[in-house]
C-alpha positions in Angstrom: -0.1 0.0 -0.2 1.5 2.9 -1.5 0.5 6.7 -0.1 0.3 8.9 -3.0 3.0 11.7 -1.3 5.5 8.2 -2.0 7.9 8.5 -5.0 8.5 4.4 -5.6 10.9 4.5 -8.9 8.7 2.4 -11.9 11.8 -0.7 -12.0 11.4 -1.0 -7.8 10.5 -4.7 -6.7 7.9 -3.8 -3.8 6.2 -6.7 -2.7 1.9 -6.3 -2.8 1.3 -5.9 1.0 3.9 -3.3 1.7 3.4 -0.6 3.2 5.4 2.6 2.1 4.1 6.0 4.3 4.2 9.7 3.1 7.2 11.5 1.5 9.1 8.3 1.3 11.8 8.2 -1.2 12.4 4.2 -2.8 15.3 4.8 -6.5 15.3 1.8 -9.0 17.3 -1.3 -8.2 15.6 -2.1 -4.9 13.4 -4.8 -3.9 11.2 -4.9 -0.4 9.6 -8.3 0.8 6.4 -9.0 1.5 5.3 -7.6 4.4 8.0 -4.6 5.5 6.4 -1.2 6.9 8.8 1.7 5.5 8.1 5.2 7.6 7.6 8.6 6.5 11.0 9.7 5.4 12.8 7.0 5.1 14.8 7.4 1.7 16.0 3.6 -0.4 18.5 4.4 -2.8 19.8 2.0 -5.6 21.5 -1.4 -4.6 19.3 -2.3 -1.8 17.4 -5.6 -0.6 15.4 -6.1 2.4 13.4 -8.9 3.2 9.8 -9.9 4.4 8.2 -8.1 8.3 11.0 -5.9 8.2 10.1 -2.9 10.0 11.6 0.9 9.2 11.5 4.0 11.0 11.6 7.4 9.6 14.9 9.0 9.0 16.3 6.2 7.9 18.7 5.8 4.5 19.4 2.3 3.1 21.9 1.9 0.6 23.7 5.7 0.2 26.5 5.1 -1.8 29.8 3.8 0.1 31.7 6.8 2.0 35.0 6.0 0.8 37.3 8.2 -1.5 38.0 4.7 -3.1 35.0 4.2 -4.4 34.7 4.5 -7.8 30.4 3.9 -9.0 30.5 0.0 -9.0 27.2 -1.7 -8.8 26.6 -3.0 -5.1 24.2 -4.1 -2.2 23.0 -3.9 1.3 21.0 -6.8 1.9 19.1 -6.9 4.7 17.1 -10.1 6.2 13.8 -10.9 7.5 12.0 -9.7 10.8 14.9 -6.6 11.1 13.8 -3.5 12.5 15.4 0.1 11.5 15.0 2.6 13.7 15.4 6.7 13.7 17.9 7.9 11.7 19.5 4.5 10.9 21.7 4.8 7.8 23.3 2.1 6.1 26.3 2.2 3.2 26.0 -0.5 0.3 29.7 -2.2 -0.3 32.7 -1.5 -2.4 34.5 -3.8 -4.8 36.2 -5.0 -1.6 33.1 -7.7 -1.1 30.3 -6.0 -3.1 27.9 -6.2 0.1 27.1 -5.1 3.2 25.0 -7.5 4.6 22.6 -7.6 7.7 21.3 -10.7 8.6 17.8 -11.8 9.8 16.1 -10.4 13.7 18.3 -8.1 14.2 17.7 -4.4 15.5 19.3 -1.2 15.3 18.3 1.0 17.7 18.4 5.2 16.5 21.6 6.5 15.1 23.2 3.6 14.0 25.9 3.4 11.2 26.7 0.4 9.1 29.6 1.1 6.9 30.6 -0.3 3.6 31.3 -4.4 3.0 30.2 -4.7 7.1 28.6 -8.6 7.6 26.5 -8.9 10.3 25.0 -12.0 11.8 21.1 -13.2 12.7 19.8 -11.5 16.0 22.4 -8.8 16.2 21.3 -6.0 18.5 23.0 -2.5 17.6 22.2 -0.1 20.3 22.0 3.5 20.0 23.9 5.4 18.2 26.5 2.7 17.4 29.4 3.7 14.7 30.7 0.5 12.9 33.4 1.7 10.1 34.0 -0.7 7.0 35.0 -4.0 6.8 33.5 -4.9 10.5 32.1 -8.8 10.8 29.8 -8.7 13.6 28.5 -12.6 14.3 25.2 -13.8 15.6 23.5 -12.8 19.3 26.1 -10.5 19.3 24.7 -7.0 21.0 27.2 -3.8 21.1 26.4 -0.7 23.8 24.8 2.6 22.6 27.6 5.1 21.8 29.9 2.5 21.2 32.6 2.7 18.1 34.2 -0.2 16.1 37.7 -0.4 13.8 37.8 -1.4 10.4 38.3 -4.7 10.0 37.3 -5.8 13.8 35.3 -8.8 14.2 32.8 -9.6 17.1 32.4 -12.9 18.1 28.6 -14.9 18.7 26.7 -14.3 21.7 29.5 -11.8 23.0 28.2 -8.4 25.1 30.0 -4.9 24.7 29.4 -2.2 27.3 28.0 1.2 26.0 30.4 4.0 24.6 32.9 1.4 23.7 36.3 2.0 21.5 36.7 -1.2 19.5 40.4 -1.5 18.4 40.4 -5.4 18.6 38.6 -8.4 17.6 35.9 -9.6 20.6 36.5 -13.5 21.1 32.8 -15.8 20.9 31.0 -15.9 24.2 32.7 -13.3 26.0 31.6 -9.4 27.9 34.2 -6.9 26.8 34.5 -3.7 28.8 36.8 -0.2 30.5 39.3 1.7 28.8 41.3 0.2 26.7 38.5 -2.3 26.0 39.1 -5.8 27.9 37.7 -9.2 28.8 35.4 -8.6 32.2 33.9 -12.2 31.7 31.9 -14.5 29.8 28.5 -14.4 29.0 26.7 -16.3 31.2 23.4 -14.5 31.7 23.0 -14.3 27.4 23.8 -18.2 27.3 21.9 -19.2 29.6 18.4 -17.2 27.9 19.8 -19.3 24.7 19.9 -22.5 26.3 23.1 -23.2 27.1 23.8 -26.1 30.0 25.3 -25.0 33.7 28.0 -27.5 32.1 28.7 -25.5 28.6 28.7 -22.2 30.0 31.4 -23.9 32.7 33.6 -25.3 30.3 33.5 -21.7 28.4 34.9 -19.9 31.2 37.5 -22.3 32.2 38.8 -21.8 28.6 38.7 -18.0 29.3 40.2 -18.6 32.7 43.3 -20.2 30.6 43.3 -17.4 28.3 43.0 -14.1 30.2 44.0 -15.2 34.1 46.5 -17.4 34.0 49.0 -15.3 33.3 50.2 -17.1 29.6 50.3 -14.7 26.4 47.7 -15.7 24.3 49.6 -18.0 22.1 50.5 -20.2 25.1 47.4 -20.5 25.8 46.0 -21.2 22.5 48.6 -24.4 23.1 47.7 -25.4 26.8 44.0 -25.3 25.4 44.7 -27.6 22.2 46.6 -30.0 24.5 44.3 -30.1 28.0 40.9 -29.0 27.1 38.6 -31.3 25.6 37.3 -30.5 22.0 33.8 -29.2 21.7 31.7 -27.1 19.5 32.2 -24.2 22.0 36.1 -25.0 22.4 36.8 -25.1 18.7 34.2 -22.2 17.7 37.3 -19.2 20.2 40.2 -21.7 18.6 38.9 -20.5 15.2 38.0 -17.2 15.8 41.5 -16.4 17.6 43.4 -18.5 14.6 41.6 -16.1 12.1 42.3 -12.7 14.0 44.0 -10.2 12.0 43.3 -7.6 14.3 44.5 -9.6 17.1 42.2 -10.0 20.4 41.4 -7.9 23.1 43.0 -8.2 26.0 42.6 -9.5 29.3 42.7 -6.8 32.0 45.6 -5.0 33.3 45.6 -2.8 36.5 47.6 -0.1 36.9 49.1 1.0 40.1 47.4 4.9 41.0 
């Protein structure tokens, strides 16, 4: 249902039951799936692929060109999954030839004023609180939660089931199942409450906590701790998720908390 005061380009592909409110602008080469609601004053630019049952609140700008001086007009995309909520004034830039697309997975919540730059890959069930800012080429895995006013450095990866404190400067990779806070950003524990909510058993959570005790609390560096874990901790999917994340980290993982003398 399109309002007469909205503009939808004739070449845009909009499902019949999409609701488009007044003063929306939908450009060509856009696809919007069934059941999606687009609030007033939203701008959806070329290259947007929006899934089913999404809610896009007033003032959001989807699929603007990257804020990247290397961008040369290549045809790239923003892909947004199903059941995604995009609150007021969120901005999501499309990809560059580095990755060709920016991706938001299913069931994500992007709170007001979030910015997602080019070539970011966001998993499913991710929550970005108000005014989070993501630079380019960032990967955020499923079920991560990032507190408001946080800024994430380009190329950083954030693991599954993590929780990052509001106002954080995220310069290093954040491994799965962990909580991160303080400045500089540091390990502050395992996200045990979040894991319980998502069905992890106490046995699994205890095993994850033991791995992080070895990584951060036994006085070894990360390389030494990983070797110890590989040799002494029984293989499980959770253990292997942590070790694989660390092995593939390009920026290095965050450190443990270091107390400074006052």
